[in-house]
N, C-alpha and C positions, 0 to 999 in steps of 0.2 A: 521509607525515602521512598516515592513511587516511580517506578523506572520501565522504560520503554526500549525493546532491543528489536531489529529487525535483520532479518536472513533471506536467504535465496536468491540472493540477486547472483548475476553470472553473465559469461557472455553468449549468444546463441547466435542463428543467422536469424534473417530474415524470413516472418511466418514460421517461427519456432514458440516454445511457450517458457513461462516459468510462473513459478508460485512464491508471491515472499508471503514471509510472515512476522507479524507484529506480534512479542510476547510482552504484557504489561505484568509488572511483580508491584510488590509494595505494599500490598492490602488493599487493593482493589478486586471489583465483584463485577461479575458480568451479566447482562450488557451491557455496553458503556458506549456514548459517542464516540467516534473517534475518524481521522482521516486521513488518508495517503496524498501526500506531494510528491511533484517530480522537481527536480533543480538540474538547470545543465550551466554550464560555465558562462558565468559574465551575467546571467539572469535570476529573477526572483525565484524562490518557489510556487509553482502553481497547484494550485489544489486539480486532484485529480480524481479523486471518489471523496463520498464522506456521508455518514450515517448518524442518525441521531439515538437509535438505539435497535432495538433485535430485530422490528419489522422488518421485513425482506424487502416492505413495500416502499417504504422511507428509504434507500440509498439512491444517492443523488452522483450520476457521472458525469465529467464533463463529456463532452460529445465526441473528442476524437477520440474517447476509446471505450464508448460503447460499442456495445456486441462483443466487443473483444475482452475487456476484462472484466472480472466478477468477484464483488465483495463477501466471503463469508464466515464465521468465527465457529470456535471450541469455545461455547461457555465454560467448560470444565477446565480448560486449561486457559481460560484467561486468554485466547489468541484468536486476532482476525488474520485472512489469509487475503492474499489480492492475487487469483488467480490470471495469467496475462495471456490470451492466446493470439497467434498471427502477429506477433510482435514485428514491428518496423524499425527501421532507423532512427525516426522522430522521435520514439519510447524510450532511448537513450538519454540515463541522468542517474542521480543518485535520489533514491524514491525513502521518504520518510514518512514515518507515521506519528500520528501528532494526537494525544487525549489526554484529559486531564490539565492541559496548559504546558504540555513538555511533548519536548520533538524526543524521538528515538536519535542514533547515531546516525541511520541511514546505511545503503545498501547498495552498490552498484549496478545499475543494468546497461550492460552493451550491445546493442544489435547491429548487427554486420550485414552489409546489402550484399 
């Protein structure tokens, strides 16, 4: 059974950085299409970044994170990373990865002002 697990969340001050990881297991092969979402209490999950394949030019970022967040992969580890720089309080939320029609459990990111 395919499983996704996120990690790397935490608490940082505004302007800080975090790197999230999403590891896929259960017989998957990389590269694979995936996306990162963010959810805050009382809201729906918002798409942050998505990629259809390994092509680094085929990555789509939501405007609010463009230039600050970067998606990368380690295919040997079936892992996708989300490097988040210059974090802002509005980046706070639970971050989920989605691939193969599945969701990971999420990882909490809290940015203080």
